[in-house]
C-alpha positions in Angstrom: -79.4 -70.8 21.2 -76.0 -72.7 21.4 -75.1 -72.2 17.4 -72.5 -75.3 18.7 -75.2 -77.1 19.8 -77.2 -76.3 16.7 -74.3 -77.5 14.3 -74.5 -80.7 16.3 -78.1 -81.7 15.2 -77.8 -80.5 11.6 -74.9 -83.2 11.5 -75.9 -85.8 12.8 -79.8 -85.1 10.9 -77.7 -84.9 7.8 -76.9 -88.7 8.9 -79.9 -89.7 9.5 -80.9 -88.9 6.0 -78.2 -90.6 4.6 -79.4 -93.6 5.9 -82.6 -93.5 5.1 -81.6 -92.8 1.5 -79.4 -95.9 1.3 -81.7 -98.3 2.9 -84.1 -96.7 0.6 -82.0 -98.0 -2.3 -81.2 -101.3 -0.8 -85.0 -102.0 -0.1 -85.7 -101.4 -4.0 -82.9 -102.9 -5.1 -84.4 -106.1 -3.1 -87.5 -105.2 -4.9 -86.7 -105.7 -8.0 -85.0 -109.5 -7.1 -87.9 -109.8 -4.3 -85.1 -109.9 -1.6 -86.0 -106.3 0.0 -85.0 -108.1 3.7 -81.7 -109.8 2.0 -81.1 -106.4 0.6 -81.4 -104.6 3.7 -79.4 -107.2 5.9 -76.5 -106.5 3.3 -76.8 -102.6 3.5 -76.8 -102.3 6.7 -73.9 -105.1 7.1 -71.7 -102.6 4.4 -72.8 -99.9 6.9 -71.8 -101.0 10.3 -68.5 -102.2 8.9 -67.9 -98.6 7.8 -68.2 -97.2 11.2 -66.6 -99.7 12.7 -63.6 -98.7 10.3 -63.7 -95.3 11.4 -64.1 -96.3 14.5 -60.6 -98.2 14.5 -58.9 -95.4 13.6 -60.2 -93.3 15.7 -59.7 -95.4 18.7 -55.9 -96.2 17.2 -55.2 -92.1 16.3 -56.0 -92.2 21.0 -53.6 -95.0 20.9 -50.6 -93.8 19.3 -51.1 -90.1 18.4 -48.2 -90.1 16.0 -49.9 -92.2 13.9 -53.0 -89.6 11.8 -56.3 -91.4 10.6 -57.4 -91.5 6.9 -60.0 -88.7 6.1 -63.4 -89.9 7.9 -67.4 -89.5 5.6 -70.1 -88.2 7.1 -70.7 -87.6 10.9 -66.9 -89.2 11.4 -65.4 -86.4 9.4 -66.6 -84.0 11.8 -66.0 -86.0 14.8 -62.5 -86.2 13.6 -62.4 -82.4 12.6 -63.6 -81.5 16.8 -60.7 -84.1 17.5 -58.0 -81.9 15.3 -59.5 -78.9 16.9 -59.5 -80.1 20.5 -55.4 -81.5 20.1 -54.3 -78.2 18.7 -56.0 -76.2 21.6 -54.3 -78.9 24.1 -50.8 -78.0 22.1 -51.4 -74.5 22.6 -52.3 -74.7 26.3 -49.3 -77.1 26.7 -47.3 -74.6 25.2 -47.9 -72.2 27.1 -48.2 -73.5 30.5 -44.7 -74.5 29.8 -43.7 -70.9 28.8 -45.4 -70.2 32.6 -43.2 -73.3 34.5 -39.9 -72.0 32.0 -40.6 -68.2 33.7 -41.0 -69.5 37.2 -38.5 -71.6 37.3 -35.7 -68.8 35.7 -37.4 -66.0 37.9 -37.0 -68.4 41.2 -33.6 -69.7 39.9 -32.6 -66.2 40.3 -33.8 -65.7 44.4 -31.0 -65.1 46.5 -32.8 -68.0 49.1 -33.0 -71.7 48.3 -36.6 -72.9 46.9 -37.6 -76.8 47.1 -40.9 -78.2 45.3 -41.7 -81.2 47.2 -44.3 -83.4 46.1 -47.3 -85.4 48.5 -44.6 -88.5 49.2 -42.2 -85.7 50.4 -39.6 -86.5 47.1 -38.2 -83.6 45.5 -39.6 -82.5 42.3 -37.3 -79.3 41.4 -34.8 -76.3 43.5 -33.0 -73.9 42.0 -29.1 -73.1 42.3 -29.7 -71.1 45.7 -30.9 -74.0 47.3 -28.4 -76.4 45.7 -26.1 -74.3 47.2 -27.4 -73.9 50.7 -28.7 -77.8 51.4 -26.0 -79.6 49.1 -28.3 -81.0 46.5 -27.1 -82.2 43.3 -29.1 -81.6 40.0 -30.4 -84.4 38.1 -29.6 -86.9 40.6 -31.5 -85.9 43.7 -34.8 -85.2 41.6 -37.1 -87.7 43.1 -35.1 -88.5 46.2 -37.0 -88.2 49.6 -35.7 -84.5 51.3 -35.6 -86.4 54.4 -33.0 -88.6 53.6 -30.6 -86.0 52.2 -31.4 -83.4 55.4 -30.6 -85.6 58.5 -30.8 -83.3 61.1 -33.2 -84.7 64.0 -36.1 -82.2 63.8 -36.6 -81.8 60.1 -38.7 -84.9 59.5 -41.2 -84.1 62.6 -40.8 -80.3 61.0 -41.9 -81.3 57.3 -44.6 -83.8 58.6 -46.5 -80.4 60.6 -49.6 -80.3 59.2 -50.9 -76.4 59.4 -46.9 -74.9 58.8 -47.7 -73.0 61.6 -45.1 -71.0 63.9 -41.1 -70.5 63.7 -38.9 -71.4 61.3 -37.0 -73.9 61.6 -33.2 -73.3 61.8 -30.6 -75.6 61.1 -27.0 -76.3 59.9 -26.5 -76.2 56.3 -25.9 -79.9 55.1 -23.0 -77.5 53.0 -21.2 -76.1 56.1 -21.9 -76.9 59.5 -20.5 -73.2 60.6 -23.6 -71.9 58.3 -27.0 -71.5 59.8 -30.5 -72.2 58.0 -33.6 -70.3 58.8 -36.2 -73.1 57.1 -39.9 -71.9 55.8 -42.8 -74.5 54.6 -45.8 -73.2 52.5 -48.0 -76.1 51.5 -49.8 -75.3 48.2 -51.6 -77.3 45.3 -52.8 -80.9 45.7 -50.6 -82.2 49.1 -47.5 -80.5 46.9 -44.6 -78.0 49.5 -42.1 -75.4 49.0 -39.6 -75.5 51.1 -37.4 -72.1 51.5 -34.4 -72.0 53.1 -32.0 -68.7 53.9 -29.0 -68.5 54.5 -28.8 -66.8 58.5 -25.3 -67.4 59.8 -24.4 -63.7 59.5 -27.4 -62.6 61.6 -26.7 -65.0 64.0 -22.8 -63.8 64.4 -24.3 -60.4 64.8 -26.6 -61.5 67.3 -23.6 -63.2 68.9 -21.8 -60.6 69.1 -24.3 -58.0 70.3 -24.9 -60.5 73.3 -20.9 -60.4 74.2 -21.4 -56.2 74.1 -24.0 -56.6 76.0 -22.5 -59.4 78.5 -19.3 -57.5 78.2 -20.6 -53.9 79.0 -22.9 -54.9 81.8 -20.2 -57.0 83.7 -17.7 -53.9 83.1 -20.4 -51.8 84.1 -20.8 -53.9 87.8 -18.1 -52.8 89.8 -17.7 -48.5 89.3 -21.6 -48.9 89.8 -20.6 -50.8 93.6 -18.5 -48.3 94.5 -20.6 -45.3 93.6 -23.8 -47.7 95.7 -21.2 -47.8 98.5 -20.5 -44.4 98.3 -24.4 -43.1 98.5 -25.3 -45.6 101.0 -22.8 -43.9 103.2 -24.5 -40.6 102.1 -27.7 -41.7 102.7 -26.9 -42.1 106.5 -24.9 -39.0 106.8 -28.2 -37.5 105.3 -30.4 -39.4 107.2 -29.0 -38.0 110.2 -29.1 -34.4 110.3 -25.1 -34.2 109.4 -23.3 -32.4 106.9 -25.4 -33.5 104.1 -29.0 -33.1 105.5 -30.1 -30.5 103.3 -29.1 -32.5 100.1 -31.1 -35.7 101.6 -33.9 -35.6 98.7 -31.1 -35.5 95.8 -28.6 -38.3 97.6 -32.2 -40.3 97.9 -32.8 -39.6 94.4 -29.6 -40.8 93.1 -29.6 -43.5 95.3 -32.5 -45.1 93.9 -31.7 -44.5 90.3 -27.9 -46.5 91.1 -30.3 -49.2 92.4 -32.1 -49.1 89.4 -29.5 -49.7 87.4 -28.2 -52.1 89.3 -31.7 -54.2 88.4 -30.8 -53.0 84.6 -27.6 -54.4 84.5 -28.7 -57.6 86.6 -31.5 -58.1 83.6 -29.2 -57.4 81.1 -26.7 -60.4 82.5 -29.8 -63.2 82.8 -30.4 -62.1 79.5 -27.6 -62.4 77.6 -26.8 -65.8 79.8 -30.4 -67.3 78.6 -29.2 -66.6 75.1 -25.5 -67.9 75.2 -26.7 -71.0 77.3 -29.9 -71.8 75.2 -30.9 -75.1 76.0 -27.4 -76.8 77.5 -28.9 -75.7 81.1 -29.8 -78.5 83.2 -33.7 -79.4 83.2 -35.9 -80.7 86.4 -38.9 -81.6 87.4 -40.3 -78.3 89.0 -42.5 -78.5 91.6 -45.2 -75.4 90.3 -47.5 -75.1 93.2 -44.3 -75.3 95.9 -42.9 -72.3 93.6 -45.9 -70.2 92.7 -47.0 -70.0 96.6 -43.5 -69.2 97.4 -43.2 -66.4 94.9 -46.3 -64.8 95.8 -45.7 -65.2 100.0 -42.4 -63.1 99.1 -44.8 -60.5 97.0 -47.2 -60.3 99.3 -44.7 -59.1 102.1 -42.8 -56.7 100.1 -46.3 -55.5 98.5 -47.4 -54.5 102.0 -51.3 -55.3 101.5 -51.4 -52.6 98.5 -52.9 -55.0 96.0 -54.5 -58.5 96.8 -52.8 -61.7 95.7 -54.9 -64.9 94.8 -53.9 -68.1 93.3 -55.7 -70.5 91.3 -52.9 -73.4 91.6 -54.0 -76.8 90.4 -52.2 -79.4 93.5 -49.7 -82.7 92.2 -49.1 -80.8 88.8 -45.2 -80.4 87.7 -43.2 -79.4 85.2 -40.3 -80.7 83.6 -37.8 -77.8 82.9 -35.1 -74.8 84.1 -36.0 -74.7 88.1 -33.9 -71.0 87.6 -36.0 -69.9 84.1 -39.4 -71.0 85.3 -39.3 -69.0 88.4 -38.0 -65.7 86.5 -40.9 -66.3 84.1 -43.4 -66.2 87.3 -41.5 -63.5 89.6 -41.5 -61.2 86.5 -44.8 -61.5 85.1 -46.7 -60.5 89.0 -43.9 -57.8 89.5 -45.3 -56.6 86.1 -48.5 -57.2 86.7 -48.3 -55.2 90.5 -46.5 -52.9 88.9 -49.2 -51.2 86.5 -52.0 -52.2 88.5 -53.1 -49.1 90.8 -53.2 -50.0 94.8 -56.4 -51.7 95.8 -56.4 -53.7 92.6 -56.5 -57.6 91.9 -53.7 -60.3 90.5 -54.9 -63.9 90.3 -51.8 -66.2 89.9 -52.8 -69.4 87.9 -51.4 -72.9 87.3 -53.9 -75.4 85.3 -53.5 -78.2 82.9 -57.4 -77.7 81.1 -57.7 -77.3 77.0 -53.9 -76.4 77.8 -51.1 -76.5 80.3 -50.9 -72.5 81.0 -49.3 -70.5 83.4 -51.2 -67.5 84.0 -51.1 -63.7 85.2 -54.0 -62.1 85.6 -54.8 -57.9 86.6 -57.5 -55.9 86.7 -55.6 -52.7 86.2 -55.3 -50.1 82.6 -55.3 -52.0 80.2 -52.8 -52.1 77.0 -54.2 -50.8 74.0 -53.8 -53.3 71.2 -51.2 -51.8 69.0 -48.6 -52.1 72.0 -49.4 -55.9 72.3 -47.1 -57.2 69.1 -43.9 -55.3 70.6 -44.3 -55.7 74.5 -41.3 -58.8 74.6 -38.9 -56.5 72.8 -35.6 -55.2 74.8 -36.7 -51.6 76.9 -39.7 -51.0 74.5 -42.2 -48.7 77.4 -45.9 -48.1 77.1 -45.6 -44.8 78.8 -41.8 -44.1 78.8 -42.2 -41.8 81.7 -43.9 -43.8 83.6 -41.8 -46.3 83.1 -38.5 -45.4 84.0 -40.1 -43.9 87.2 -41.7 -46.6 88.7 -38.9 -49.1 88.7 -39.2 -51.2 85.9 -35.8 -52.0 83.3 -37.6 -53.0 80.7 -36.7 -56.4 80.2 -38.8 -58.1 82.1 -41.2 -59.6 79.0 -37.7 -60.2 77.2 -36.6 -62.8 79.4 -39.7 -64.6 79.5 -40.2 -64.9 76.2 -36.6 -66.2 76.1 -37.1 -68.4 79.1 -40.5 -69.8 77.3 -38.9 -70.3 74.1 -36.3 -72.7 75.9 -39.2 -75.3 77.0 -41.4 -75.0 73.7 -44.3 -72.7 75.1 -45.9 -69.4 73.9 -47.0 -66.4 75.4 -50.5 -65.2 75.0 -51.4 -61.9 75.7 -55.1 -60.8 76.2 -55.7 -57.1 77.1 -59.2 -54.9 77.5 -58.3 -51.4 78.2 -59.9 -50.6 81.2 -60.5 -54.5 82.1 -57.4 -55.4 82.7 -54.2 -58.1 80.8 -53.6 -61.4 81.3 -50.0 -63.1 80.1 -51.0 -66.7 79.4 -48.0 -69.0 79.2 -48.8 -72.2 77.3 -46.4 -75.1 77.8 -46.5 -78.0 75.3 -48.1 -81.9 77.7 -45.1 -84.1 77.4 -43.7 -81.6 79.6 -45.8 -81.8 82.6 -45.4 -84.0 85.0 -47.4 -85.6 88.1 -50.7 -87.6 88.7 -52.9 -84.3 87.0 -50.3 -84.6 84.1 -52.8 -86.5 82.1 
């Protein structure tokens, strides 16, 4: 049996014995004066008064912890003792928690990233030195203020209110310096509290801008000499085909012409990708007739494919999309071309545009499929599953990178489902607010 429970029983047993003894003495005194009932009532009144006095001391101590109660008697002494012990334990626990919080704040203050603790009402509880510098927060003055009142970027309030906080971090200009860019991420924890982490990505953005400019400039400069080379190759190809002086070089010239054409496609893709990254959301948007665009693109592919594959469509009539027509066309063309390139002759490619559980554009094939380890890297520039095969089939290695950037401009998500030997499906999930037409509801 629990020793503590035994001790409690013993204490209250002794209290009961003392009460019985007190009433017995009172009864004997009352018997001597022939006033037993009156004596018992007086004894109980004194007993109750004593308990009330100790209860008052306890109540005053709980209401005013600085006022220490006098020593108790009997069971009250044991109650006071247990309360003293509880108070000491709480004091040690509070000291330990204070030490943990102090260590957390000291370690967090040394982080290069800004950290802001936000309560369930969106108010600032605490922030480190880096957050003060990156977010222009003032120690002591901004504590308790609502974070949305201090960071007034249009997308920040929506980002903060998002329940799951899943997805890409939000990039906004720094309130302290408009030329700097911050990457914001929110981590929910505790009872409705959130940790806002701010990271300065200005240098990374500048490097990305430099890389885009270099790729765009280099690609543009390569087009002129490549055009000259292709012009000479075309003349050489015609001469070789007509049994002229270059007939013996027919195969090498044909291969050079094919590789120069592939290089031209790579340069065009690099320029398109650089244009997507630089122009961003500044491009004009309009209502895109998706059924008509899909039919036109699929008709072109059927013509160029010359019957090697079966190309089907499953298109919901009257369902349009608000976006950038050139980018949407690029998404559809790249996905269909990619499916045809990796699907053996006689295979099937299906293009679907529907508003079901999600507004999605899907391109499926029954080709060899993709191994799971390759799926996370498919949208990287020049990433190839089979470098030998990809370099010989005319692919540039940039199609899916272009698709990814185009979808980002439409707040859309690319999902890839594939199983070896069963085929691959690329799904483009668009937000419902971009759908237009009678079937958009």
